[in-house]
N, C-alpha and C positions, 0 to 999 in steps of 0.2 A: 376214576383214573379211565381215559379212553382207549378202547380198545380198534380205534381206529390207526391205522400207520402211515397216513398222509398229512399235509399241512391241511385240516380241516379249514381252518380260516382263511387260506389261500382260493380253496373250493370254492367256498361259498362267496366271497367277494368277487370273484372271477364271474360265477354264475349270477350274483345279482349285477353287476357292469352288463350283464346280457350276452354274455361267451356262450359260445354254442359248446356241448357237454364235448364234441370233438377237439374242438381249439383249446379247453381244460386240461384234456386228456392230456394232448401231447405238449403244450406249455408246462407241465407240472409233472409228467411222465405217471399219470396217473391211470390204469386202467378204467375204460369207457363203462364197463359193467360196474364196478366200483362204484362210480360216482350216482350212475343211475340207482343202484340199489341206498344208498346209504344219504342221499340228495333229494331223491326223489318228490318229497314233502315241499320241496319249494317252487314246483312245478314250472320247472324251464324248459325249455328245447322243445316246445311240441306235444309235452305232455298233458294231460286233460287239465283243462282248466276250468274252475268252477264257472258255474250260469249265473245266470241273474234270475230275479224271478218276476212273475205278473205282479201289479199293482190291484189292477181294476178286474172288475168281476169278469169272468168271457162270457156271459149270458146276463139278461137285466131279469128276467122272470123264470120260472122254473119251465112256463108254457113253452117259451122262446128255447132253453135247453132241450125240450123233450121234442121238439122238430127236429126233422132231419133238414141239414142245409140245403142249398140249390146253389152252387156255382157256375155263374155263366164266364167266357174268355175275358169279357170286358170286366170282371170282378177281380180277376189275378192281378198280382203285382207283376213290374216287369221281370222281373228274375223269376216269376212263374210261369208267366208266357215262356219266355227263353226256352224253359225247361220242356213246357210243352210244346213248343215248336219244333224243338231238336228231338223228341221221344217220336213226336208225329210223323216227321221226317223218315225217322229210323223203319218204321211201321208198315 
């Protein structure tokens, strides 16, 4: 027998539909803290998301692994360049 005092099925259904915790709380008259405590395993509403994994090796050889990488501006991605430019402008 469950010790939860709210309609668990309705909470799960709404969360699985992509509804925000705040919406579920208001619609079902359930405290947000209750939803976050008992349903956080559903990983909804900006909670920690599982990260993917890298399939290929970071380095081809041990020698490559031991060498210090040298980065140039041209080797950066567009998003890294934007961050670099922003930080450079702040200094």
